[in-house]
Structures are given as C-alpha cells and as structure tokens.
C-alpha positions as a Python dict, from the first residue, in 0.01 Angstrom:
ca = {
    (1, 'X'): (0, 0, 0),
    (2, 'X'): (337, 154, -99),
    (3, 'X'): (661, -29, -86),
    (4, 'X'): (943, 120, 115),
    (5, 'X'): (1271, 158, -62),
    (6, 'X'): (1604, 79, 104),
    (7, 'X'): (1681, 444, 170),
    (8, 'X'): (1348, 497, 335),
    (9, 'X'): (1398, 182, 545),
    (10, 'X'): (1733, 304, 674),
    (11, 'X'): (1576, 639, 770),
    (12, 'X'): (1294, 477, 950),
    (13, 'X'): (1536, 266, 1145),
    (14, 'X'): (1743, 575, 1229),
    (15, 'X'): (1439, 767, 1327),
    (16, 'X'): (1316, 500, 1573),
    (17, 'X'): (1320, 611, 1931),
    (18, 'X'): (1587, 413, 2133),
    (19, 'X'): (1628, 382, 2501),
    (20, 'X'): (1796, 710, 2625),
    (21, 'X'): (2152, 667, 2741),
    (22, 'X'): (2333, 872, 3000),
    (23, 'X'): (2676, 1013, 2912),
    (24, 'X'): (2931, 1182, 3144),
    (25, 'X'): (3038, 1444, 2889),
    (26, 'X'): (2913, 1586, 2554),
    (27, 'X'): (3013, 1343, 2275),
    (28, 'X'): (2930, 1305, 1905),
    (29, 'X'): (2801, 954, 1982),
    (30, 'X'): (2491, 1091, 2156),
    (31, 'X'): (2153, 1046, 2005),
    (32, 'X'): (1825, 1244, 2031),
    (33, 'X'): (1677, 1170, 2378),
    (34, 'X'): (2003, 1091, 2548),
    (35, 'X'): (2104, 1267, 2862),
    (36, 'X'): (2441, 1440, 2930),
    (37, 'X'): (2528, 1449, 3301),
    (38, 'X'): (2829, 1681, 3349),
    (39, 'X'): (2911, 1716, 3718),
    (40, 'X'): (2786, 2050, 3877),
    (41, 'X'): (2567, 2137, 3573),
    (42, 'X'): (2213, 2063, 3491),
    (43, 'X'): (2120, 1725, 3327),
    (44, 'X'): (2101, 1816, 2957),
    (45, 'X'): (1878, 1624, 2723),
    (46, 'X'): (1960, 1612, 2352),
    (47, 'X'): (1666, 1759, 2155),
    (48, 'X'): (1807, 1762, 1800),
    (49, 'X'): (2132, 1659, 1632),
    (50, 'X'): (2301, 1728, 1295),
    (51, 'X'): (2632, 1614, 1142),
    (52, 'X'): (2829, 1869, 942),
    (53, 'X'): (3035, 1774, 629),
    (54, 'X'): (3367, 1822, 824),
    (55, 'X'): (3256, 1572, 1080),
    (56, 'X'): (3150, 1819, 1360),
    (57, 'X'): (2823, 1751, 1526),
    (58, 'X'): (2559, 2020, 1608),
    (59, 'X'): (2347, 1940, 1915),
    (60, 'X'): (2036, 2122, 2044),
    (61, 'X'): (2017, 2047, 2411),
    (62, 'X'): (1793, 2160, 2695),
    (63, 'X'): (1800, 2111, 3074),
    (64, 'X'): (1545, 1869, 3227),
    (65, 'X'): (1447, 2140, 3474),
    (66, 'X'): (1448, 2451, 3239),
    (67, 'X'): (1268, 2582, 2938),
    (68, 'X'): (1564, 2717, 2741),
    (69, 'X'): (1778, 2549, 2490),
    (70, 'X'): (2151, 2556, 2397),
    (71, 'X'): (2338, 2491, 2078),
    (72, 'X'): (2650, 2298, 2110),
    (73, 'X'): (2907, 2225, 1832),
    (74, 'X'): (3134, 1929, 1889),
    (75, 'X'): (3460, 1838, 1706),
    (76, 'X'): (3486, 1507, 1545),
    (77, 'X'): (3609, 1232, 1780),
    (78, 'X'): (3856, 968, 1705),
    (79, 'X'): (3703, 708, 1947),
    (80, 'X'): (3339, 673, 2077),
    (81, 'X'): (3305, 661, 2440),
    (82, 'X'): (3064, 410, 2581),
    (83, 'X'): (2765, 547, 2775),
    (84, 'X'): (2762, 536, 3145),
    (85, 'X'): (2515, 332, 3340),
    (86, 'X'): (2300, 546, 3569),
    (87, 'X'): (2462, 397, 3885),
    (88, 'X'): (2810, 484, 3757),
    (89, 'X'): (2720, 833, 3669),
    (90, 'X'): (2560, 898, 4015),
    (91, 'X'): (2874, 745, 4173),
    (92, 'X'): (3103, 990, 3971),
    (93, 'X'): (2890, 1285, 4057),
    (94, 'X'): (2886, 1204, 4422),
    (95, 'X'): (3267, 1149, 4415),
    (96, 'X'): (3325, 1498, 4261),
    (97, 'X'): (3080, 1659, 4513),
    (98, 'X'): (3262, 1481, 4805),
    (99, 'X'): (3598, 1607, 4683),
    (100, 'X'): (3474, 1962, 4636),
    (101, 'X'): (3318, 1961, 5002),
    (102, 'X'): (3637, 1828, 5153),
    (103, 'X'): (3847, 2079, 4975),
    (104, 'X'): (3619, 2364, 5106),
    (105, 'X'): (3647, 2201, 5456),
    (106, 'X'): (3274, 2158, 5474),
    (107, 'X'): (3122, 1891, 5692),
    (108, 'X'): (2998, 1591, 5492),
    (109, 'X'): (2627, 1591, 5390),
    (110, 'X'): (2584, 1216, 5456),
    (111, 'X'): (2726, 963, 5694),
    (112, 'X'): (2625, 627, 5545),
    (113, 'X'): (2648, 502, 5190),
    (114, 'X'): (2294, 437, 5104),
    (115, 'X'): (2295, 488, 4735),
    (116, 'X'): (2561, 506, 4453),
    (117, 'X'): (2576, 890, 4496),
    (118, 'X'): (2643, 874, 4869),
    (119, 'X'): (2901, 600, 4815),
    (120, 'X'): (3077, 815, 4564),
    (121, 'X'): (3039, 1111, 4792),
    (122, 'X'): (3195, 952, 5091),
    (123, 'X'): (3474, 800, 4879),
    (124, 'X'): (3559, 1144, 4723),
    (125, 'X'): (3526, 1327, 5065),
    (126, 'X'): (3772, 1078, 5233),
    (127, 'X'): (4015, 1094, 4924),
    (128, 'X'): (4096, 1447, 4978),
    (129, 'X'): (4365, 1489, 5239),
    (130, 'X'): (4304, 1741, 5513),
    (131, 'X'): (4540, 2039, 5516),
    (132, 'X'): (4811, 2019, 5770),
    (133, 'X'): (4773, 2223, 6076),
    (134, 'X'): (5005, 2522, 6062),
    (135, 'X'): (5267, 2560, 6335),
    (136, 'X'): (5147, 2774, 6621),
    (137, 'X'): (5339, 3097, 6618),
    (138, 'X'): (5549, 3172, 6912),
    (139, 'X'): (5481, 3493, 7113),
    (140, 'X'): (5680, 3786, 6976),
    (141, 'X'): (5966, 3916, 7184),
    (142, 'X'): (5962, 4262, 7332),
    (143, 'X'): (6231, 4504, 7432),
    (144, 'X'): (6223, 4825, 7627),
    (145, 'X'): (6491, 5086, 7541),
    (146, 'X'): (6569, 5414, 7696),
    (147, 'X'): (6625, 5678, 7427),
    (148, 'X'): (6875, 5871, 7644),
    (149, 'X'): (6666, 6179, 7681),
    (150, 'X'): (6330, 6108, 7844),
    (151, 'X'): (6132, 5822, 7702),
    (152, 'X'): (6143, 5442, 7723),
    (153, 'X'): (6051, 5299, 7379),
    (154, 'X'): (5874, 4970, 7348),
    (155, 'X'): (5967, 4725, 7070),
    (156, 'X'): (5755, 4416, 6995),
    (157, 'X'): (5924, 4205, 6737),
    (158, 'X'): (6065, 4460, 6481),
    (159, 'X'): (5797, 4728, 6558),
    (160, 'X'): (5788, 5009, 6803),
    (161, 'X'): (5451, 5010, 6962),
    (162, 'X'): (5473, 5302, 7199),
    (163, 'X'): (5673, 5501, 7450),
    (164, 'X'): (5636, 5557, 7817),
    (165, 'X'): (5784, 5769, 8101),
    (166, 'X'): (5892, 5467, 8318),
    (167, 'X'): (6016, 5131, 8256),
    (168, 'X'): (5726, 4964, 8424),
    (169, 'X'): (5469, 5150, 8210),
    (170, 'X'): (5673, 5049, 7897),
    (171, 'X'): (5661, 4687, 7999),
    (172, 'X'): (5277, 4712, 8049),
    (173, 'X'): (5250, 4855, 7691),
    (174, 'X'): (5446, 4568, 7552),
    (175, 'X'): (5226, 4312, 7728),
    (176, 'X'): (4921, 4482, 7608),
    (177, 'X'): (5045, 4488, 7256),
    (178, 'X'): (5134, 4113, 7271),
    (179, 'X'): (4793, 4033, 7426),
    (180, 'X'): (4602, 4236, 7159),
    (181, 'X'): (4791, 4060, 6877),
    (182, 'X'): (4722, 3719, 7030),
    (183, 'X'): (4353, 3810, 7075),
    (184, 'X'): (4331, 3926, 6704),
    (185, 'X'): (4487, 3603, 6593),
    (186, 'X'): (4260, 3388, 6788),
    (187, 'X'): (3957, 3587, 6666),
    (188, 'X'): (4061, 3527, 6308),
    (189, 'X'): (4097, 3158, 6362),
    (190, 'X'): (3755, 3139, 6522),
    (191, 'X'): (3597, 3326, 6231),
    (192, 'X'): (3775, 3100, 5972),
    (193, 'X'): (3664, 2788, 6169),
    (194, 'X'): (3300, 2917, 6167),
    (195, 'X'): (3306, 2958, 5799),
    (196, 'X'): (3475, 2611, 5743),
    (197, 'X'): (3244, 2424, 5952),
}
C-alpha cells in the first residue's frame, strides 16, 4: 500500500465531488457540478474549470437541456458571492418574469402564490406600475370656406379634406372625414388592446 503525500491528499480533497450549488450569475467561485441560473437563459452546469495565472477563470459549461458546450472566461473577482439557495433563485427568476410580463402588458400567468417562483412572479408583476391612460383626444374642428369663385373648401384641423359645390355638401364631407379619423383611432386602439391582452 502506498502512502499519500501531502500534495496528493490536497488534490484528492479538491477533486472530491461536493453538493452542487446554485448561483444567480457566472462567478469565479463556482465549482465543477455547480449550476448557474441566469434569468431568461438555460440553466448552465459547470463541466470543467481552470484558473489562469492572471487570476481569470476558464469555465466549460453546458445547459441541462442541451448537448452543446460553451467556454466562458471570467475576470478575477474581488469578493466572492455566496451561492443562492434554490428557493431564492426561483423567487428571483419569477420576480424578473413578472416584471417583464407587466411591462409588456400581458395578463399574469398565475393568480395565487403556490411556490417561490409564483410568489416572485406576482410580486414582480405588481411592482411594475401600469402606464397612465393617455388623454382622450378631442374631436378636430372643421371649417368650410368659400374660395370666391365656385368651390366650398373643407378644412379639418389644419388639413384640407375636400371641396364641394354647396355648403351642405362641404359640411357632410367634414363630418365624414372626422368620423373616418375617429374610426381609424378606435380600430388602432382595439388592435393594440388585442396584442396587449
């Protein structure tokens, strides 16, 4: 039986598999087997790690649900961040998801807080203020002017929308132009509301 030297013992301790930890960002403190849960990205598992002489850390990571790998090089960090517990990570991911859905004006995906993710989601969703309703535009004013020769010209706001041979026909043109503009605005609002919710 061979005796282990001190260097071999330290290497053996370093190579032992520890309980995987979950981190909310890529950090130099991760170990092989740890998971990195960055919001809105796949959960990445650290497959290999190496430290360069200048203090930078090389990581080989792969997503839990994929078969490809990525190489990351991280700059040396001054302070080591503590790993997050699974519940805290789920809460933060839910919080960010809720804020994003509220900003996009989507309906919430859950109504009750049944787990850490849904608690964070509802908190994030309610923390984003809803945009203020814009002031309803007033109906544009219209004017009928006789050009002095033959036509009655119809102005809606600062635009000419047509001309007519009589004052009554000119007024009808103005009312049609205003109704058309109002219909277009209502249709636009309906389309935007359909996309938002």
